C-alpha atoms as a printed R data frame, in Angstrom:
    type eleno elety resid chain resno       x       y       z
1   ATOM     1    CA   MET     A     1 -22.238  -8.584   4.335
2   ATOM     2    CA   HIS     A     2 -24.507 -11.497   3.376
3   ATOM     3    CA   GLU     A     3 -27.646  -9.368   3.758
4   ATOM     4    CA   TRP     A     4 -26.118  -6.513   1.740
5   ATOM     5    CA   PHE     A     5 -25.220  -8.779  -1.188
6   ATOM     6    CA   GLU     A     6 -28.919  -9.653  -1.462
7   ATOM     7    CA   THR     A     7 -29.820  -5.987  -2.104
8   ATOM     8    CA   PRO     A     8 -29.991  -4.560  -5.676
9   ATOM     9    CA   PRO     A     9 -26.559  -2.840  -5.524
10  ATOM    10    CA   GLY     A    10 -25.086  -5.989  -3.953
11  ATOM    11    CA   ARG     A    11 -26.386  -8.202  -6.770
12  ATOM    12    CA   TYR     A    12 -25.157  -5.672  -9.325
13  ATOM    13    CA   LEU     A    13 -21.672  -5.753  -7.783
14  ATOM    14    CA   LEU     A    14 -21.558  -9.566  -7.591
15  ATOM    15    CA   ALA     A    15 -22.583  -9.917 -11.237
16  ATOM    16    CA   TRP     A    16 -19.724  -7.689 -12.392
17  ATOM    17    CA   GLU     A    17 -17.188  -9.416 -10.140
18  ATOM    18    CA   ARG     A    18 -18.307 -12.898 -11.221
19  ATOM    19    CA   ALA     A    19 -17.533 -12.064 -14.841
20  ATOM    20    CA   GLU     A    20 -14.162 -10.526 -13.920
21  ATOM    21    CA   PHE     A    21 -13.068 -13.475 -11.782
22  ATOM    22    CA   ASP     A    22 -14.082 -15.980 -14.463
23  ATOM    23    CA   ARG     A    23 -12.034 -14.084 -17.033
24  ATOM    24    CA   ALA     A    24  -8.997 -13.677 -14.760
25  ATOM    25    CA   VAL     A    25  -8.645 -17.214 -13.371
26  ATOM    26    CA   ALA     A    26  -9.574 -19.188 -16.484
27  ATOM    27    CA   ASP     A    27  -6.003 -19.174 -17.857
28  ATOM    28    CA   ILE     A    28  -4.107 -19.550 -14.565
29  ATOM    29    CA   PHE     A    29  -2.671 -23.063 -14.362
30  ATOM    30    CA   GLY     A    30  -1.267 -25.144 -11.533
31  ATOM    31    CA   TYR     A    31  -2.439 -27.663  -8.942
32  ATOM    32    CA   HIS     A    32  -3.694 -25.830  -5.840
33  ATOM    33    CA   ALA     A    33  -5.992 -22.778  -5.654
34  ATOM    34    CA   LEU     A    34  -7.509 -21.122  -2.579
35  ATOM    35    CA   GLN     A    35 -10.329 -18.596  -2.166
36  ATOM    36    CA   LEU     A    36 -10.446 -16.650   1.095
37  ATOM    37    CA   GLY     A    37 -13.808 -15.182   2.051
38  ATOM    38    CA   LEU     A    38 -17.048 -14.246   0.260
39  ATOM    39    CA   PRO     A    39 -18.770 -17.648  -0.045
40  ATOM    40    CA   GLU     A    40 -21.595 -15.938  -1.968
41  ATOM    41    CA   LEU     A    41 -19.303 -15.881  -5.007
42  ATOM    42    CA   ASP     A    42 -17.478 -18.881  -6.467
43  ATOM    43    CA   THR     A    43 -14.410 -17.104  -7.818
44  ATOM    44    CA   LEU     A    44 -12.730 -20.376  -8.892
45  ATOM    45    CA   ALA     A    45 -15.634 -21.699 -10.969
46  ATOM    46    CA   ALA     A    46 -13.834 -21.087 -14.283
47  ATOM    47    CA   ASN     A    47 -10.448 -22.333 -13.062
48  ATOM    48    CA   ARG     A    48  -9.226 -25.812 -14.069
49  ATOM    49    CA   MET     A    49  -6.865 -26.674 -11.230
50  ATOM    50    CA   PRO     A    50  -7.524 -30.110  -9.699
51  ATOM    51    CA   HIS     A    51  -7.521 -28.844  -6.091
52  ATOM    52    CA   ARG     A    52  -9.668 -25.778  -5.285
53  ATOM    53    CA   TRP     A    53 -10.684 -24.776  -1.768
54  ATOM    54    CA   LEU     A    54 -12.759 -22.156   0.002
55  ATOM    55    CA   GLY     A    55 -11.456 -20.842   3.332
56  ATOM    56    CA   LEU     A    56 -13.434 -18.682   5.776
57  ATOM    57    CA   ARG     A    57 -12.321 -16.882   8.899
58  ATOM    58    CA   GLU     A    58 -15.428 -17.446  11.031
59  ATOM    59    CA   PRO     A    59 -18.119 -20.171  10.890
60  ATOM    60    CA   HIS     A    60 -21.053 -17.843  10.303
61  ATOM    61    CA   ALA     A    61 -22.002 -18.530   6.681
62  ATOM    62    CA   PRO     A    62 -25.698 -19.238   6.125
63  ATOM    63    CA   ALA     A    63 -26.750 -22.795   5.368
64  ATOM    64    CA   ASP     A    64 -27.825 -22.028   1.792
65  ATOM    65    CA   ILE     A    65 -24.267 -21.038   0.787
66  ATOM    66    CA   ARG     A    66 -21.624 -23.593  -0.191
67  ATOM    67    CA   ARG     A    67 -19.667 -25.030   2.699
68  ATOM    68    CA   PRO     A    68 -16.002 -24.086   3.106
69  ATOM    69    CA   ALA     A    69 -13.156 -26.588   3.055
70  ATOM    70    CA   LEU     A    70 -11.471 -25.024   6.100
71  ATOM    71    CA   TRP     A    71 -11.812 -22.388   8.831
72  ATOM    72    CA   THR     A    72  -8.649 -20.365   9.191
73  ATOM    73    CA   GLU     A    73  -7.175 -17.017  10.095
74  ATOM    74    CA   TYR     A    74  -6.104 -15.303   6.919
75  ATOM    75    CA   ALA     A    75  -2.851 -14.165   8.548
76  ATOM    76    CA   ALA     A    76  -1.964 -17.759   9.594
77  ATOM    77    CA   LEU     A    77  -2.846 -20.143   6.783
78  ATOM    78    CA   PRO     A    78  -2.360 -23.895   7.419
79  ATOM    79    CA   PHE     A    79  -0.235 -24.431   4.308
80  ATOM    80    CA   GLU     A    80   3.470 -24.942   3.788
81  ATOM    81    CA   ALA     A    81   5.548 -22.213   2.228
82  ATOM    82    CA   HIS     A    82   5.540 -22.214  -1.587
83  ATOM    83    CA   SER     A    83   2.641 -24.681  -1.828
84  ATOM    84    CA   LEU     A    84  -0.212 -22.798  -3.583
85  ATOM    85    CA   ASP     A    85  -0.410 -21.653  -7.190
86  ATOM    86    CA   LEU     A    86  -3.331 -19.223  -6.865
87  ATOM    87    CA   VAL     A    87  -4.942 -17.263  -4.013
88  ATOM    88    CA   VAL     A    88  -8.110 -15.215  -4.549
89  ATOM    89    CA   LEU     A    89  -9.117 -12.442  -2.124
90  ATOM    90    CA   PRO     A    90 -12.636 -11.175  -2.918
91  ATOM    91    CA   HIS     A    91 -13.066  -8.276  -0.459
92  ATOM    92    CA   SER     A    92 -11.093 -10.283   2.097
93  ATOM    93    CA   LEU     A    93  -8.611  -7.486   2.799
94  ATOM    94    CA   GLU     A    94 -11.295  -4.921   3.621
95  ATOM    95    CA   LEU     A    95 -12.970  -7.234   6.131
96  ATOM    96    CA   ASN     A    96  -9.723  -8.179   7.862
97  ATOM    97    CA   PRO     A    97  -8.379  -6.270  10.887
98  ATOM    98    CA   ASP     A    98  -4.811  -6.615   9.565
99  ATOM    99    CA   PRO     A    99  -4.859  -6.678   5.749
100 ATOM   100    CA   HIS     A   100  -1.092  -6.233   5.426
101 ATOM   101    CA   ALA     A   101  -0.469  -9.367   7.512
102 ATOM   102    CA   THR     A   102  -2.842 -11.260   5.225
103 ATOM   103    CA   LEU     A   103  -0.839 -10.198   2.181
104 ATOM   104    CA   ARG     A   104   2.403 -11.288   3.838
105 ATOM   105    CA   GLU     A   105   0.886 -14.714   4.506
106 ATOM   106    CA   VAL     A   106  -0.317 -14.979   0.923
107 ATOM   107    CA   GLU     A   107   3.202 -14.190  -0.274
108 ATOM   108    CA   ARG     A   108   4.549 -16.961   1.971
109 ATOM   109    CA   VAL     A   109   2.272 -19.746   0.713
110 ATOM   110    CA   LEU     A   110   2.460 -18.864  -2.993
111 ATOM   111    CA   VAL     A   111   4.969 -20.600  -5.223
112 ATOM   112    CA   PRO     A   112   7.359 -18.435  -7.239
113 ATOM   113    CA   GLU     A   113   5.397 -16.962 -10.161
114 ATOM   114    CA   GLY     A   114   2.154 -17.755  -8.305
115 ATOM   115    CA   LYS     A   115  -0.847 -15.457  -8.739
116 ATOM   116    CA   VAL     A   116  -3.006 -13.440  -6.358
117 ATOM   117    CA   VAL     A   117  -6.339 -11.968  -7.513
118 ATOM   118    CA   ILE     A   118  -7.902  -9.203  -5.392
119 ATOM   119    CA   SER     A   119 -11.123  -7.202  -5.494
120 ATOM   120    CA   CYS     A   120 -11.849  -4.231  -3.223
121 ATOM   121    CA   LEU     A   121 -14.333  -1.384  -2.991
122 ATOM   122    CA   ASN     A   122 -12.969   1.908  -4.270
123 ATOM   123    CA   PRO     A   123 -13.085   4.766  -1.713
124 ATOM   124    CA   HIS     A   124 -12.747   7.346  -4.532
125 ATOM   125    CA   SER     A   125 -16.076   6.558  -6.189
126 ATOM   126    CA   LEU     A   126 -19.697   7.667  -6.001
127 ATOM   127    CA   TRP     A   127 -20.376   4.773  -3.649
128 ATOM   128    CA   GLY     A   128 -17.455   5.716  -1.424
129 ATOM   129    CA   VAL     A   129 -18.565   9.352  -1.270
130 ATOM   130    CA   ARG     A   130 -22.081   8.358  -0.243
131 ATOM   131    CA   GLN     A   131 -20.723   5.978   2.403
132 ATOM   132    CA   ARG     A   132 -18.507   8.650   3.990
133 ATOM   133    CA   ARG     A   133 -21.371  11.141   3.984
134 ATOM   134    CA   ALA     A   134 -23.668   8.582   5.629
135 ATOM   135    CA   GLN     A   135 -21.044   7.873   8.293
136 ATOM   136    CA   LEU     A   136 -20.914  11.602   9.058
137 ATOM   137    CA   TYR     A   137 -24.697  11.839   9.364
138 ATOM   138    CA   ARG     A   138 -24.823   8.812  11.648
139 ATOM   139    CA   ARG     A   139 -22.772  10.672  14.224
140 ATOM   140    CA   PHE     A   140 -25.842  12.858  14.662
141 ATOM   141    CA   GLY     A   141 -28.290   9.963  14.498
142 ATOM   142    CA   LEU     A   142 -29.349  10.674  10.907
143 ATOM   143    CA   GLY     A   143 -29.507   8.544   7.782
144 ATOM   144    CA   GLU     A   144 -28.448   4.983   6.993
145 ATOM   145    CA   LEU     A   145 -25.284   3.517   5.540
146 ATOM   146    CA   PHE     A   146 -25.274   2.546   1.872
147 ATOM   147    CA   LEU     A   147 -22.477  -0.042   2.210
148 ATOM   148    CA   PRO     A   148 -22.079  -2.480   5.118
149 ATOM   149    CA   GLU     A   149 -20.024  -1.166   8.030
150 ATOM   150    CA   ALA     A   150 -18.029  -4.388   8.268
151 ATOM   151    CA   GLY     A   151 -14.641  -3.224   7.053
152 ATOM   152    CA   GLU     A   152 -12.467  -0.348   5.896
153 ATOM   153    CA   PHE     A   153 -11.759   1.046   2.457
154 ATOM   154    CA   ILE     A   154  -8.309   0.410   0.946
155 ATOM   155    CA   GLY     A   155  -7.235   2.758  -1.841
156 ATOM   156    CA   TYR     A   156  -6.085   1.380  -5.174
157 ATOM   157    CA   ARG     A   157  -2.639   3.003  -5.111
158 ATOM   158    CA   ARG     A   158  -2.134   2.052  -1.491
159 ATOM   159    CA   LEU     A   159  -2.751  -1.599  -2.253
160 ATOM   160    CA   ARG     A   160  -0.399  -1.505  -5.230
161 ATOM   161    CA   ASP     A   161   2.342  -0.124  -2.947
162 ATOM   162    CA   TRP     A   162   1.770  -2.953  -0.469
163 ATOM   163    CA   LEU     A   163   2.057  -5.532  -3.230
164 ATOM   164    CA   ARG     A   164   5.235  -3.945  -4.573
165 ATOM   165    CA   LEU     A   165   6.868  -4.063  -1.130
166 ATOM   166    CA   LEU     A   166   6.107  -7.800  -0.950
167 ATOM   167    CA   ASN     A   167   7.758  -8.489  -4.337
168 ATOM   168    CA   PHE     A   168   4.502  -8.774  -6.260
169 ATOM   169    CA   GLU     A   169   4.320  -7.450  -9.788
170 ATOM   170    CA   VAL     A   170   0.903  -6.082 -10.734
171 ATOM   171    CA   GLU     A   171  -0.089  -7.461 -14.126
172 ATOM   172    CA   THR     A   172  -3.542  -5.938 -14.534
173 ATOM   173    CA   GLY     A   173  -5.659  -3.446 -12.627
174 ATOM   174    CA   ASN     A   174  -9.095  -2.291 -13.687
175 ATOM   175    CA   PHE     A   175 -12.265  -0.731 -12.276
176 ATOM   176    CA   GLY     A   176 -15.975  -1.446 -12.636
177 ATOM   177    CA   CYS     A   177 -19.546  -0.542 -11.549
178 ATOM   178    CA   TRP     A   178 -19.898   3.143 -12.404
179 ATOM   179    CA   ARG     A   179 -23.625   3.505 -11.743
180 ATOM   180    CA   PRO     A   180 -24.624   5.926  -8.958
181 ATOM   181    CA   ALA     A   181 -25.296   4.679  -5.436
182 ATOM   182    CA   PHE     A   182 -28.997   3.862  -5.821
183 ATOM   183    CA   ALA     A   183 -30.735   1.280  -3.650
184 ATOM   184    CA   THR     A   184 -33.361   0.039  -6.152
185 ATOM   185    CA   ASP     A   185 -33.199  -1.958  -9.373
186 ATOM   186    CA   LYS     A   186 -35.340   0.657 -11.113
187 ATOM   187    CA   TRP     A   187 -32.871   3.513 -10.645
188 ATOM   188    CA   LEU     A   188 -29.806   1.332 -11.183
189 ATOM   189    CA   GLY     A   189 -31.287   0.216 -14.494
190 ATOM   190    CA   ARG     A   190 -31.917   3.795 -15.620
191 ATOM   191    CA   PHE     A   191 -28.199   4.560 -15.349
192 ATOM   192    CA   ASP     A   192 -26.837   1.439 -17.033
193 ATOM   193    CA   TRP     A   193 -25.308   3.704 -19.714
194 ATOM   194    CA   MET     A   194 -22.824   4.953 -17.116
195 ATOM   195    CA   ASP     A   195 -20.996   1.608 -17.177
196 ATOM   196    CA   ARG     A   196 -20.051   2.165 -20.817
197 ATOM   197    CA   ALA     A   197 -19.285   5.840 -20.356
198 ATOM   198    CA   GLY     A   198 -17.370   5.345 -17.127
199 ATOM   199    CA   GLU     A   199 -15.101   2.677 -18.591
200 ATOM   200    CA   ARG     A   200 -14.072   5.158 -21.272
201 ATOM   201    CA   TRP     A   201 -14.126   8.580 -19.613
202 ATOM   202    CA   TRP     A   202 -13.595   8.142 -15.850
203 ATOM   203    CA   PRO     A   203 -12.305   4.591 -15.235
204 ATOM   204    CA   ILE     A   204 -10.695   5.283 -11.837
205 ATOM   205    CA   LEU     A   205 -14.071   6.287 -10.357
206 ATOM   206    CA   GLY     A   206 -15.578   2.789 -10.505
207 ATOM   207    CA   ALA     A   207 -17.162   1.459  -7.310
208 ATOM   208    CA   VAL     A   208 -14.875  -1.600  -7.247
209 ATOM   209    CA   TYR     A   209 -11.364  -2.335  -8.509
210 ATOM   210    CA   PHE     A   210  -9.715  -5.570  -9.521
211 ATOM   211    CA   ILE     A   211  -6.008  -6.506  -9.366
212 ATOM   212    CA   VAL     A   212  -4.045  -9.514 -10.650
213 ATOM   213    CA   ALA     A   213  -0.449  -9.753  -9.379
214 ATOM   214    CA   THR     A   214   2.396 -12.260  -9.713
215 ATOM   215    CA   LYS     A   215   4.897 -13.215  -7.030
216 ATOM   216    CA   ARG     A   216   8.434 -12.567  -8.253
217 ATOM   217    CA   VAL     A   217  11.494 -14.194  -6.706
218 ATOM   218    CA   ARG     A   218  14.814 -12.520  -7.396
219 ATOM   219    CA   GLY     A   219  17.777 -14.859  -7.891
220 ATOM   220    CA   VAL     A   220  21.381 -15.012  -9.105
221 ATOM   221    CA   LYS     A   221  22.050 -16.361 -12.572
222 ATOM   222    CA   LEU     A   222  25.487 -17.871 -13.142
223 ATOM   223    CA   MET     A   223  27.185 -16.820 -16.361
224 ATOM   224    CA   ALA     A   224  29.297 -19.286 -18.331
225 ATOM   225    CA   ARG     A   225  32.916 -18.246 -18.909
226 ATOM   226    CA   ARG     A   226  33.399 -17.504 -22.573
227 ATOM   227    CA   TRP     A   227  36.986 -16.240 -22.643
228 ATOM   228    CA   LYS     A   228  40.022 -18.499 -23.383
229 ATOM   229    CA   PRO     A   229  43.167 -18.545 -21.215
230 ATOM   230    CA   ALA     A   230  46.241 -16.880 -22.729
231 ATOM   231    CA   LYS     A   231  48.812 -19.262 -24.140
232 ATOM   232    CA   SER     A   232  52.082 -19.373 -22.128
233 ATOM   233    CA   ILE     A   233  55.385 -18.611 -23.885
234 ATOM   234    CA   ALA     A   234  57.776 -21.553 -24.158
235 ATOM   235    CA   THR     A   235  60.881 -21.154 -21.952
236 ATOM   236    CA   ALA     A   236  62.636 -24.516 -22.529
237 ATOM   237    CA   PRO     A   237  66.424 -24.340 -23.434
238 ATOM   238    CA   VAL     A   238  67.344 -24.791 -27.134
239 ATOM   239    CA   PRO     A   239  70.562 -26.736 -28.001
240 ATOM   240    CA   LEU     A   240  73.087 -25.155 -30.403
241 ATOM   241    CA   ALA     A   241  73.512 -27.181 -33.566
242 ATOM   242    CA   ASN     A   242  74.567 -26.641 -37.201
243 ATOM   243    CA   ARG     A   243  76.147 -23.294 -36.344
244 ATOM   244    CA   SER     A   244  77.975 -21.917 -39.368
245 ATOM   245    CA   ARG     A   245  81.852 -21.643 -39.024
246 ATOM   246    CA   PRO     A   246  84.724 -20.386 -41.277
247 ATOM   247    CA   ALA     A   247  86.470 -22.820 -43.637
248 ATOM   248    CA   GLY     A   248  89.532 -24.578 -42.157
249 ATOM   249    CA   SER     A   249  88.582 -23.876 -38.540
250 ATOM   250    CA   PRO     A   250  88.885 -26.866 -36.163
251 ATOM   251    CA   GLN     A   251  85.779 -28.966 -35.409
252 ATOM   252    CA   PRO     A   252  84.224 -27.876 -32.091
253 ATOM   253    CA   GLU     A   253  83.727 -30.439 -29.386
254 ATOM   254    CA   LEU     A   254  80.199 -31.408 -28.476
255 ATOM   255    CA   THR     A   255  79.840 -30.632 -24.803
256 ATOM   256    CA   GLY     A   256  76.051 -30.410 -24.566
257 ATOM   257    CA   GLU     A   257  76.254 -26.699 -23.824
258 ATOM   258    CA   THR     A   258  73.009 -24.844 -24.133
259 ATOM   259    CA   VAL     A   259  71.895 -21.229 -24.060
């Protein structure tokens, strides 16, 4: 992957993703943020959290790239549950043998209302079509791959379904990089107009897609009782007094009788 990101299409992809990550993470607040994978791109550069780390799965990054804070398996992060406010996955799911397990681990370490930001290559794009065609030709010993053969494509709708099953709510999802799969700066530059046209006319065919999702935690909200208890009817005995009587009748004796 490192060698591919130094090619013209790789630099073109990183430039678009750098702008998208800066825009997405700038207004996400908290204390702890973690980037998993892709040391070539500082996805947390525009974020203002006091603690920001880079985690890699294998110690193979070249010396000219920034050093990670930790080596870890993405499906077994060394963090307590509900301890991170933001996790960024730049192409980390595609390069992982078990991307669904990685998402489950991200859900575990995120606090309620925490954010996850993901970028992946789009299999339903001009780049994806060229890659599949090159893979077919390679079975017969012909041609070369356009994209690195280091991972597996994950479709946009498929990833949204995974996030929904893990109680994530997708806030934004957008696509980018609509230029054809050319290997030189000259030809990529000639089709720069396709970025403007693609964003308007065929957005879902971009070479890369970008998702921001929030972890939702369902809970029970207690409701205050607003009704008043019914008043009880008085049942105490009432003494008889001042009962009217005919004139000349004898005075009744007071015996304390009640009804």
